C-alpha positions as CSV (number, residue, x, y, z in Angstrom):
1,M,-7.8,47.8,11.6
2,R,-7.3,45.2,14.4
3,R,-10.5,43.4,13.4
4,R,-9.3,43.0,9.8
5,L,-5.9,41.7,10.9
6,F,-7.6,39.3,13.3
7,A,-10.0,38.1,10.6
8,A,-7.1,37.7,8.1
9,G,-5.2,35.7,10.7
10,V,-8.1,33.4,11.4
11,A,-8.7,32.8,7.7
12,L,-5.0,32.0,7.2
13,L,-4.9,29.5,10.1
14,A,-8.1,27.9,8.9
15,G,-6.6,27.3,5.5
16,C,-3.5,25.7,7.1
17,N,-5.4,23.1,9.1
18,G,-7.7,21.8,6.4
19,I,-10.9,23.6,7.5
20,T,-11.3,25.6,4.3
21,G,-9.5,23.4,1.8
22,G,-5.9,23.6,2.9
23,C,-3.5,20.6,3.1
24,T,-4.1,17.9,5.7
25,L,-1.4,15.5,7.1
26,I,-2.7,12.2,5.8
27,G,0.1,9.8,5.0
28,C,0.4,7.1,2.4
29,A,2.9,4.5,1.3
30,N,4.4,3.4,-2.0
31,G,4.4,-0.2,-2.9
32,L,2.8,-3.4,-3.8
33,I,-0.2,-5.1,-2.0
34,V,-0.7,-8.8,-2.5
35,N,-4.2,-10.1,-1.7
36,L,-5.0,-13.8,-1.5
37,A,-8.2,-14.9,-3.4
38,Q,-9.3,-17.1,-0.5
39,A,-8.7,-16.8,3.2
40,P,-6.0,-19.2,4.2
41,T,-6.8,-21.7,7.0
42,S,-3.2,-22.4,8.0
43,A,0.1,-20.7,8.0
44,Y,1.3,-19.1,4.8
45,R,4.1,-17.3,3.2
46,I,4.1,-14.7,0.4
47,E,7.4,-14.0,-1.4
48,V,7.8,-11.3,-4.1
49,F,10.8,-10.6,-6.3
50,A,11.6,-8.8,-9.6
51,I,14.3,-11.2,-10.7
52,E,15.2,-14.6,-9.3
53,S,18.8,-13.6,-8.5
54,G,17.7,-10.3,-6.9
55,P,16.4,-9.5,-3.4
56,H,13.3,-11.4,-2.3
57,F,10.8,-9.8,0.1
58,I,8.9,-12.2,2.3
59,F,5.8,-12.0,4.5
60,E,5.2,-14.9,6.8
61,C,2.0,-15.5,8.7
62,A,1.8,-18.2,11.3
63,N,-1.9,-17.4,12.2
64,P,-4.2,-16.2,9.4
65,A,-6.7,-15.0,12.0
66,Q,-4.2,-12.5,13.2
67,C,-2.7,-11.3,9.9
68,G,-5.5,-11.6,7.3
69,P,-5.3,-12.7,3.7
70,G,-2.5,-10.6,2.2
71,A,0.5,-8.5,2.7
72,A,1.9,-5.0,1.8
73,F,5.4,-4.7,0.5
74,N,6.3,-1.0,1.0
75,D,8.7,0.7,-1.3
76,F,8.7,-2.2,-3.7
77,M,7.4,-1.1,-7.1
78,P,8.8,-3.3,-9.9
79,E,7.5,-3.3,-13.5
80,A,7.1,-7.1,-13.4
81,V,7.0,-9.2,-10.2
82,T,6.9,-12.8,-9.4
83,I,4.6,-13.7,-6.5
84,R,5.1,-17.0,-4.8
85,V,2.6,-18.2,-2.2
86,T,3.4,-21.2,0.0
87,T,0.9,-23.0,2.3
88,S,0.7,-26.5,3.7
89,A,-1.0,-27.5,0.4
90,G,2.0,-26.5,-1.7
91,T,3.4,-23.6,-3.7
92,R,1.8,-21.4,-6.4
93,E,3.9,-18.9,-8.4
94,E,2.6,-16.1,-10.8
95,T,4.4,-13.4,-12.6
96,V,2.4,-10.2,-13.0
97,H,2.8,-6.7,-14.4
98,P,1.3,-4.4,-11.8
99,T,-0.5,-1.1,-12.7
100,Y,0.3,1.5,-10.1
101,D,-2.3,4.0,-9.1
102,V,-1.2,7.5,-8.0
103,S,-2.9,9.1,-5.1
104,Q,-2.6,12.4,-3.3
105,P,-4.6,11.9,-0.1
106,N,-4.1,15.5,1.0
107,G,-5.2,17.1,-2.3
108,P,-3.7,17.8,-5.7
109,N,-1.5,20.6,-4.5
110,C,-0.3,18.9,-1.3
111,G,2.2,16.1,-0.6
112,P,2.7,13.3,-0.5
113,E,2.1,11.6,-3.8
114,C,2.0,7.8,-3.6
115,R,2.0,5.0,-6.0
116,Q,0.4,1.6,-5.1
117,A,-0.6,-1.5,-7.0
118,Q,-2.7,-4.4,-5.8
119,G,-2.7,-7.9,-7.1
120,T,-4.8,-11.0,-6.1
121,V,-3.4,-14.5,-6.4
122,A,-5.0,-17.9,-5.7
123,L,-3.8,-20.2,-3.0
124,P,-1.9,-23.3,-4.0
125,G,-3.8,-26.5,-4.2
């Protein structure tokens, strides 16, 4: 009887830590990811907003070698978004309608469920 209880306990614990298909603890974020089509060679700024008079979310990069060609705007998921990119060459602005992909990194019966969209915009100039 003890062996059966021990075996049942081991099986239960294995299921909880992901060994046999249980949930894991991988996290994810909701939001919009803006990628730049070309790697910037100087400082840049990415600004996103749903309406001109509403809140603007800004990512500023003084050194592209340290921050890469893009930015994530967590918890920002509008149906339409204006993306404004500013570099020393000028400003480019595009309005896009993102398509959000739903992911469940820990499996279909485990949380969290996250929504993300990615967009690529060209640099000004």
